C-alpha positions in Angstrom: -11.4 20.0 0.5 -9.0 17.1 0.7 -10.1 13.9 -0.9 -8.6 10.5 -1.3 -10.3 8.3 -3.9 -9.4 4.6 -4.2 -10.0 2.5 -7.3 -9.1 -0.8 -8.8 -10.9 -3.2 -6.4 -12.9 -6.1 -7.6 -13.4 -9.8 -7.6 -10.5 -12.1 -8.4 -9.7 -15.8 -8.0 -7.1 -17.1 -5.5 -3.6 -16.5 -6.9 -4.7 -13.6 -9.0 -3.6 -10.0 -8.9 -5.1 -6.6 -8.5 -3.7 -3.1 -8.5 -5.3 -0.5 -6.3 -4.8 3.2 -6.9 -5.4 6.2 -4.7 -5.7 9.7 -6.1 -5.4 12.6 -3.8 -6.9 16.0 -4.4 -7.2 19.3 -2.5 -3.6 19.4 -1.4 -0.3 17.8 -2.3 1.1 14.9 -0.3 4.6 14.8 -1.8 6.2 15.4 1.6 3.8 13.2 3.6 3.7 9.5 4.5 0.9 7.5 3.0 -0.4 4.0 3.6 -3.0 1.3 2.9 -5.2 -0.4 5.5 -8.0 -2.9 5.2 -11.0 -4.0 7.1 -12.8 -7.3 6.8 -16.4 -7.9 8.0 -16.5 -8.2 11.8 -12.9 -7.3 12.2 -11.0 -4.1 13.1 -9.2 -2.1 10.5 -5.6 -3.4 10.0 -2.4 -2.1 8.6 -1.3 -3.4 5.2 1.5 -1.2 3.8 3.2 2.2 4.3 5.6 4.3 2.3 7.7 7.4 3.2 7.5 10.7 1.3 10.0 9.8 -1.4 9.0 6.2 -1.8 12.5 5.1 -0.7 11.3 3.2 2.4 8.3 0.9 2.6 6.9 -1.3 5.4 4.4 -4.2 5.2 2.3 -6.3 7.4 3.7 -9.8 7.8 0.6 -11.2 6.2 1.2 -9.5 2.9 5.0 -9.3 2.8 6.4 -10.6 -0.5 3.1 -10.5 -2.2 2.1 -6.8 -2.1 4.0 -3.7 -3.1 3.3 -0.1 -2.3 4.5 2.7 -4.5 3.8 6.4 -5.1 4.0 9.0 -7.8 4.4 12.4 -6.2 4.1 14.2 -9.5 0.6 12.7 -9.9 -0.2 12.8 -6.1 -1.1 9.1 -6.2 -0.2 6.0 -4.3 -0.7 2.4 -5.5 -0.8 -1.0 -4.0 0.1 -3.9 -6.3 -1.4 -7.1 -4.9 -0.2 -10.5 -6.2 -0.8 -14.1 -5.2 -4.1 -13.1 -3.6 -5.7 -15.3 -1.0 -9.3 -15.5 0.3 -8.1 -14.0 3.6 -7.1 -10.8 1.7 -10.8 -10.1 1.1 -11.6 -6.8 2.7 -12.4 -3.1 2.0 -9.1 -1.4 1.3 -8.5 2.2 2.4 -5.9 4.7 1.4 -4.6 7.0 4.1 -2.4 10.1 4.2 -0.8 12.0 7.0 -1.4 15.7 7.2 1.9 16.6 8.7 5.2 16.5 6.9 7.4 13.6 7.9 10.3 11.8 6.4 9.5 8.4 7.8 6.6 5.9 7.3 3.8 5.1 9.8 1.9 1.9 10.4 -0.8 2.7 12.9 -4.1 4.2 11.9 -4.0 7.0 14.5 -1.0 8.5 12.7 -3.0 9.2 9.6 -5.4 12.1 9.2 -7.1 11.6 5.8 -8.8 8.5 4.6 -10.5 7.4 1.4 -13.9 5.9 1.2 -12.5 2.4 0.5 -12.6 -0.1 -2.4 -13.8 -3.7 -2.0 -11.4 -6.5 -2.8 -12.9 -10.0 -2.9 -10.8 -13.1 -3.5 -12.7 -16.3 -4.3 -11.4 -19.7 -3.4 
């Protein structure tokens, strides 16, 4: 059974940092794109960041560009999201996602991902 488990969420003040981690189990994702999405109350799930299979190419939503960094460790079957200079509008549940099919590029729409974690809450206070 494939599982993606996020960790690292919490409460932080404006300007602070958090590092989210996502551990995959049940299969390896070393040849698969992975990404992070988020969903705030009353809003649709939105793309945050994506990474290709090697970690050589990354892509970010404009709202987080320059503040967030996605990375992966294929040996550990994990993906991380370093979040700096956090703002209250970053408050949301953050989800890790993985694509089931092998691909050498990244994807930034939710429909391109097949596996999802349960989410971790990030709250940024003003």
